[in-house]
C-alpha positions in Angstrom: -15.4 24.1 -16.6 -13.5 22.8 -19.6 -10.4 22.2 -17.6 -12.3 20.1 -15.1 -14.0 18.2 -17.9 -10.7 17.5 -19.6 -9.1 16.2 -16.3 -12.1 14.0 -15.5 -12.1 12.6 -19.1 -8.4 11.6 -18.9 -8.9 10.0 -15.5 -11.9 8.1 -16.7 -9.9 6.9 -19.7 -7.1 5.7 -17.5 -9.5 3.9 -15.2 -11.3 2.3 -18.1 -8.0 0.9 -19.6 -7.0 -0.4 -16.2 -10.4 -2.1 -15.7 -10.2 -3.6 -19.2 -6.9 -5.3 -18.4 -8.4 -7.0 -15.4 -11.1 -8.7 -17.4 -9.8 -11.2 -19.9 -11.9 -12.2 -22.8 -13.5 -15.7 -23.0 -13.0 -15.7 -26.8 -10.9 -18.7 -27.9 -7.5 -18.1 -29.3 -7.3 -17.7 -33.1 -6.0 -20.7 -35.0 -4.9 -20.0 -38.6 -6.1 -22.0 -41.5 -2.7 -23.7 -42.0 -2.5 -24.6 -38.3 -6.0 -26.2 -38.5 -4.9 -28.2 -41.6 -1.8 -29.5 -39.7 -4.0 -30.5 -36.7 -6.4 -32.3 -39.1 -3.6 -34.2 -40.7 -2.2 -35.2 -37.3 -5.6 -36.4 -36.2 -6.0 -38.4 -39.4 -2.6 -40.1 -38.9 -3.4 -41.0 -35.3 -6.7 -42.5 -36.5 -5.0 -44.6 -39.1 -2.4 -45.9 -36.5 -5.2 -47.2 -34.3 
């Protein structure tokens, strides 16, 4: 019984990982604080040019 359970568990884990790769997250990409600051400065410069 333990041998069957161990085999089934490993197969389930493999299937779960493969399934997780198929579904991408809808979470937006992380933007660092420094990068946000650069974007804000660029936006401010563009606003001043107009």
